N, C-alpha and C positions, 0 to 999 in steps of 0.2 A: 446832357445839357447844355443849353448855351449858357457862357458865364454872366451874362447882363439876368438872367434868373436866381444867381447864387448871391446868398446873405452874407454880407459885409463882416469881415475878419474870417471867414473859412479859409483856410488853404487847402488847396486842390491841384491835381494834376491836369496837363493839358493831354486830351485824347485825340482832339482832330481839328485841325486848322482847314476849312472851307472856303470857297471862293474860287476866283481865279489867279493864275498863277500872278500877277504882279500882285495882288491882293496879300496872297501869301508870303512872298519873298519880300513884301514891306514886314509883316507881320515877326518874321522870321529874323530881320535884319535891329529889330526892336527887343529881339531876346523870347519871344513867342514862340517855341517849338516843342513838338508832341515829345511828351515827358517830363516838362520842365515843370516847377511849382508856381503858380499864380495864387495871388490873395486879393480879395476887392478891399481896397483900404476904406473907398467912401463914392458916395453920387454925388455929381453937383450940376444940376441943370440940366440933366438928361446924359451927360456923360461920365463918365468911368473912370477911378483912379486906381488903377492896379499897380499893385508891388511885385515886379519878374525882377530875378538874378538880382537883388537890392536896388533895384532902381524903379522909383513912383514915373509910370507913366498914363498919362492922360488920354483915353479914346472914347470916342465919341460911342453912342449905340448903336449903329449901325456897323463899324467896323468892331467893335466888341463882340456883337452876335456872329460873329464868323469864329469866334473862340469858343470849341464846346470844350466842357469838362467833365 
């Protein structure tokens, strides 16, 4: 399921990253790679705050929807 449907506070493993090459490279540079653990910290104004590799990153819903957990 896309991470935008995940409950806040649950730790999940990334199964797939969708989108074109540029989008996948961008997410990979932020630490969103297959097999990595990611946690939804909160949702603010349609943006998701995600914890990955010890860092908190804000993504809009469009970009976050490309992360499949």
